C-alpha positions, 0 to 999 in steps of 0.5 A, spaced: 466 423 497 460 425 493 454 430 495 450 427 500 448 426 507 453 423 512 453 421 520 459 422 523 460 419 530 461 426 532 457 430 528 452 430 522 454 434 516 452 435 509 456 436 503 454 440 497 459 441 492 465 445 496 461 446 502 460 442 508 454 444 513 455 441 520 450 441 525 452 442 532 449 440 538 445 447 538 442 445 531 446 452 529 449 449 522 457 451 521 458 452 513 465 450 511 467 452 504 473 450 501 474 456 496 481 454 493 487 449 496 489 455 500 483 459 502 477 456 507 471 460 508 467 459 515 460 461 516 455 461 522 449 463 519 444 466 523 438 472 522 442 478 520 441 484 516 444 484 509 451 486 509 456 488 504 462 483 503 469 485 502 470 479 497 468 481 490 463 476 487 466 471 483 466 464 480 471 460 484 473 454 480 472 448 484 478 445 488 480 438 489 479 436 496 478 430 500 473 428 506 474 423 511 469 421 515 471 420 522 472 422 529 474 428 527 472 429 520 478 430 516 478 435 510 485 435 506 487 439 500 494 439 496 496 445 501 493 444 508 489 440 512 483 441 517 479 437 522 472 438 524 470 435 531 464 435 535 459 435 538 460 443 536 464 443 530 470 445 532 475 447 527 483 446 527 488 448 521 494 444 520 500 446 515 502 441 510 507 437 515 501 436 519 503 441 525 497 445 527 497 452 527 490 455 529 484 452 532 477 453 536 478 451 543 473 446 546 470 451 551 469 457 546 468 457 538 463 461 534 457 464 538 451 469 536 448 473 542 441 477 542 442 484 544 436 488 547 435 492 541 434 486 536 441 486 534 445 480 534 452 480 537 457 475 534 464 472 536 469 467 535 475 465 539 481 461 537 487 458 540 494 458 536 500 454 537 507 456 539 510 462 539 506 466 533 506 474 532 501 477 528 500 483 523 495 487 519 489 490 522 489 496 517 492 503 519 492 505 526 491 501 533 497 500 538 503 496 536 506 494 530 506 486 532 499 486 534 500 480 539 498 482 546 493 488 543 486 489 542 484 493 536 477 497 535 475 496 528 472 503 527 474 508 522 476 514 525 480 521 524 484 524 530 487 530 528 493 532 533 493 525 535 494 518 531 491 521 525 487 516 521 485 509 524 482 505 518 480 498 520 481 492 516 479 485 519 485 481 517 490 478 521 497 475 518 501 470 522 509 470 521 507 462 521 504 463 514 497 464 515 492 469 516 485 470 518 480 475 515 473 477 518 468 479 513 464 483 517 464 491 516 461 492 523 463 495 529 468 490 532 473 488 537 479 484 535 483 482 541 490 478 539 493 474 545 487 475 550 488 471 556 482 467 557 483 460 559 489 460 555 492 465 550 487 466 545 484 471 539 477 473 540 473 477 535 467 480 536 462 485 532 456 488 534 452 486 528 453 483 522 454 476 519 459 471 522 463 469 516 471 468 516 476 466 512 483 462 513 488 463 508 494 459 508 500 461 504 506 457 507 510 463 509 508 470 510 510 472 502 505 467 500 500 469 505 500 476 501 498 472 495 492 469 498 490 476 501 490 479 494 486 473 491 481 473 496 480 481 497 482 483 490 489 485 486 491 492 486 491 495 479 497 498 476 497 505 478 499 511 473 507 511 473 506 519 475 503 517 481 509 514 484 513 520 483 513 526 487 506 530 489 506 537 491 500 538 495 497 545 496 492 548 501 490 556 499 492 561 495 492 569 495 491 570 488 491 566 481 498 568 479 500 564 485 498 558 482 502 559 476 508 561 480 508 555 484 508 551 477 514 555 474 518 555 481 518 547 481 521 547 474 525 552 475 528 549 481 529 543 478 525 539 483 522 533 480 515 533 481 509 529 477 503 532 480 499 538 483 494 537 488 489 543 490 485 543 496 478 545 497 476 552 499 475 554 507 471 560 507 475 566 506 481 561 505 481 560 497 482 553 494 480 550 488 472 550 489 467 554 492 467 551 499 467 544 502 461 540 499 462 544 492 464 542 485 464 548 482 471 552 481 472 558 486 471 564 481 476 569 484 482 564 484 480 560 478 477 565 473 479 561 467 481 554 470 482 551 463 487 555 461 491 554 468 490 547 468 492 547 461 499 551 462 500 546 468 499 540 464 504 543 458 509 543 464 508 536 465 504 536 471 498 532 473 492 535 477 488 532 483 482 535 486 480 535 493 473 533 496 469 531 502 463 526 501 458 531 503 454 536 499 454 543 502 447 546 503 448 552 498 451 547 492 446 547 486 446 539 487 443 539 493 435 540 490 436 534 486 440 530 491 434 531 496 429 530 491 432 523 490 434 521 497 441 521 496 443 525 502 443 523 510 441 526 515 448 526 518 454 530 516 458 536 519 455 539 525 454 547 525 460 551 528 462 558 529 466 562 524 468 563 517 471 556 515 465 552 512 468 546 513 463 544 518 457 548 516 452 543 516 454 539 510 450 532 509 453 526 508 452 523 501 449 516 501 454 512 497 451 505 499 445 507 494 448 505 487 444 510 484 447 516 488 454 513 487 453 514 479 450 521 480 455 523 484 460 521 479 456 524 473 457 531 477 464 530 476 464 530 468 466 537 468 472 536 472 474 530 467 473 534 461 478 539 464 483 533 465 483 532 472 487 526 473 486 523 480 482 524 486 483 526 493 478 523 497 478 526 504 474 525 510 470 518 509 471 515 516 463 514 515 457 516 518 455 515 526 452 508 528 445 511 529 445 513 522 440 510 517 443 509 510 440 506 504 443 499 505 443 499 512 445 502 519 451 506 521 453 501 526 453 496 520 456 500 514 460 506 518 467 502 516 464 500 509 462 507 507 468 510 504 469 503 500 462 505 497 465 512 495 471 508 492 467 504 488 463 510 485 469 513 482 472 506 479 466 505 476 465 512 473 472 512 471 471 505 467 465 508 464 468 515 462 475 514 461 476 506 460 483 506 458 485 511 464 488 508 470 485 510 477 488 514 482 484 515 489 488 518 495 484 517 501 484 518 508 479 512 510 477 505 507 476 498 508 479 491 506 479 490 498 479 498 497 486 497 493 482 493 487 479 500 486 485 504 485 485 507 492 491 509 496 491 512 503 495 516 507 496 516 515 491 522 516 492 529 519 498 528 524 502 533 527 509 536 525 514 533 530 519 527 531 515 523 535 509 523 530 515 521 524 517 516 529 510 513 529 509 513 521 513 507 519 509 502 523 502 505 520 505 504 513 507 497 514 501 494 517 497 497 512 501 494 507 500 487 510 493 489 510 493 488 503 493 495 501 500 497 498 499 504 496 500 508 502 504 515 504 504 521 509 504 528 509 511 530 509 513 534 515 506 533 518 500 536 517 498 540 524 503 545 526 503 545 534 510 546 534 514 551 529 516 548 523 523 546 522 528 544 516 531 538 520 524 535 521 522 536 514 528 534 511 528 527 515 521 526 513 522 527 506 528 522 506 523 517 509 517 519 504 522 518 498 521 510 500 514 510 501 509 508 495 505 515 495 511 521 496 507 527 497 508 533 501 502 537 505 501 541 511 497 546 514 501 552 512 503 549 505 508 554 503 512 551 509 511 544 506 515 545 499 522 543 498 525 550 498 521 553 504 527 551 509 533 554 505 538 552 500 541 546 505 534 543 506 532 544 498 539 541 496 537 535 500 530 534 498 532 535 491 537 529 492 532 524 494 527 526 489 532 525 484 534 518 487 526 517 487 526 518 480 532 514 478 529 508 482 523 508 478 525 502 474 526 498 480 520 501 484 515 500 478 517 493 478 515 493 485 508 496 483 508 490 478 509 485 484 504 488 488 499 487 482 501 480 481 504 477 488 500 482 493 507 484 496 507 491 499 512 496 496 514 497 503 516 491 506 517 489 514 523 485 515 519 480 518 516 479 511 522 476 508 525 474 515 519 471 519 524 466 523 528 472 526 526 473 533 529 480 532 525 483 527 518 480 530 517 487 533 521 491 528 518 497 525 523 503 525 526 500 519 524 496 513 525 494 506 523 497 499 522 491 495 527 486 497 533 489 496 534 496 499 534 496 507 531 503 509 532 506 516 529 513 517 532 517 522 526 519 527 530 523 533 531 530 533 538 532 533 541 525 531 547 525 527 548 517 528 543 511 528 543 504 530 541 499 524 539 492 524 542 488 519 538 481 518 542 475 515 546 476 509 551 481 506 549 488 506 552 494 503 552 501 505 549 505 499 553 511 500 559 509 502 560 502 500 562 499 506 560 491 507 557 488 513 555 481 515 548 480 518 545 478 523 548 484 527 546 491 529 551 497 527 551 504 529 553 509 523 554 516 521 547 519 519 548 527 518 542 531 516 543 529 508 544 522 509 538 517 510 541 510 513 540 506 507 543 499 505 543 494 499 542 487 500 548 482 497 546 479 491 541 485 489 540 487 482 537 494 482 535 497 475 536 505 475 534 510 470 536 517 469 534 523 473 528 526 470 524 532 472 517 528 471 516 521 469 514 522 462 520 526 460 523 521 456 523 513 455 527 509 459 532 508 453 538 508 458 539 503 464 544 502 469 544 496 473 547 497 480 549 490 482 552 487 488 554 480 486 553 474 491 552 467 488 547 467 483 541 472 483 536 475 478 531 480 477 526 481 472 524 488 470 517 490 469 515 496 464 509 498 460 506 505 457 505 507 464 498 510 463 493 505 460 490 499 461 494 495 456 498 491 461 491 487 462 491 485 455 499 483 455 501 490 453 508 489 458 515 487 457 519 483 462 527 483 462 531 479 466 538 480 469 542 475 472 549 476 476 553 470 479 560 471 483 565 465 482 572 464 485 575 469 480 570 472 476 563 475 476 558 474 470 552 478 468 547 476 463 542 481 460 536 477 457 532 479 451 526 482 453 519 478 452 512 481 451 510 487 448 516 490 444 513 497 443 514 499 451 521 497 450 525 503 447 529 501 441 537 502 442 536 502 449 543 502 452 546 499 458 551 500 463 553 496 469 555 498 476 558 492 479 561 492 486 568 489 484 573 493 487 579 490 483 577 488 476 583 485 471 579 485 465 572 485 462 569 481 456 563 482 453 560 475 449 567 473 450 570 479 446 575 483 450 572 490 452 577 496 452 579 499 459 577 507 459 579 513 463 574 515 468 574 521 465 571 518 459 565 516 463 560 521 461 561 519 453 558 513 450 564 509 447 563 502 450 568 500 455 570 499 462 573 503 468 574 503 476 571 509 480 576 508 486 570 507 490 569 499 490 565 499 483 567 497 476 563 500 471 561 497 464 558 501 458 556 496 454 556 496 446 549 498 443 547 491 441 544 487 446 550 484 450 548 477 453 554 475 457 559 480 460 564 477 464 568 481 469 575 478 471 578 479 478 
């Protein structure tokens, strides 16, 4: 059908390009826009204050779709079908097979209700077919599975409680679709409300009524559509995936230098040091909360200290809040230009100047955003590599900002700040990748290089137990980079080495691997004695050995929208046992992580989904689906490898820039035919956006009497692949009879020679066959059993 006006038996509609406008019986037009073959936008236009969109402006290529007038009107793309039925333009969405997934009930749908203060309350209701389970909605709220919960969409930080609550109005179904509400305002989303049926009900106190239906076919496909709509996460700097040690306050300048030396002397892998703001007499990097000047007594010569840290290969991150202190030299100009809000941190007694009347910066004003970044240029010149953007939950609903009211912009406030830093970095350091560590945010924050953490939480096992669900739903909200304060931040109970060790093990399998606490000296890996220090070192070393695998997961986040930390339901959406399971998760597709989150536990239950699974530590083989209980002494995190996995490992390094990836060990668990595509680039620049990266494909197939391994030549930019790279294979084959490389027999060598460089193969006595390949690229290796 071409552009024009049509009269249906059930409705009157106009087609304008990709948009159909339906006039309902109340003359409120419903606009349905087919953005792609898998994304549909629905809007109920009404008088409303201007509102920022979570969706970046772009020119969408017009998709092909068919419109068939009738009762109802049918709209079909190559991937989905929807119908619009009158007289009030009710929508129903179907999958490609014609099964309905989501619809608007006949007795409810979309509405706009005037409020006493002149605002208009908007709402939308939906019914869903069969049994469905729902995820996402940001960080916080009740439950991992959102079915049967009501979510308040209002960014909050609750210290000594659940920590940071970050609202993302994105709801993902295990049936392979998602709903996204493009309204930043204070809202509520009830998932499974019993109201004339089981329904999803969205309401917002102000703002637009605009929502998107995203169809992915399955949950993994949905995440790709989420990234397409809300923005892809850029590649982080590689160092940001290493261990980051956070600090708070120091006694003297030498303590900063001692920390730098202690980490390297203790051989604790680490890539970043994070310096907190000063709080009154407690001295951190700056003069106090709301200042950007260095604390003169602790940092009489900041350039020399930072240079020394960088010589020892530490990246530096500084901490700040979205406020200005009344004593800051920047206040006069900010006042004159109208960059400060009347709201801020209330007055409080005592010396701590965290709450001394600092005022919010109005980041909704583009000029204020540019001005605030310009004030950071001295820090840029000193080489500060990343920014810890604390606070940011937003001004109160009663606030008045340049772009609107607090009720509308509270949730969007820190998104404006993320944009300020990303735009500033692009202008001043265009080749440097952005790293923002944020306590708050909004949908689409990932496209600015923003990561988040779970906020200021307590130091107990109950809090540790709550962390995985927060990270998993954050990842399913399109924000792949998430972490926690290892050990918890507040310490209402005495710090213990057991909690720190268990938390450290868990955090080694979270995207942001960072230790922090109220008493930061109790949150360094050696604070709880040599036993815990040894455990922390082993898991930090494992994190660094896994870097080729983890960095590839970052590439998958960038290109596919997949989180690094994945709930089992993402890969096994039809398994009812995992619909509500958040206490264990997948790191990528191949490693199953089951953190121990109960004090005193020495054994732990683990659920293994369909397929073969191997205990990472013992090599024990298990067939899923089944639950098992395994030994879990303090030094052991329950960790399993999927049958068929190919996991590239690098050498142990003290920091990610210690050496190039000139040696790769391929950990393989043969199972039919599998492949893994390893990604690599220079780890720092934007060259990957210009095809400055390489992909290397590995394949492994198990036959009746042999295992075949293929290593393909790298494709892409050869400059990021070290010349003369050496490969070793560690293959789960217990009894090999011989090994051939490109058809030629390879010598068997003694295990004692494993530390050498001579090509050969050996059995390690623990169920694995090792193969050290010749220095030339060996394309096919055959292990006969």
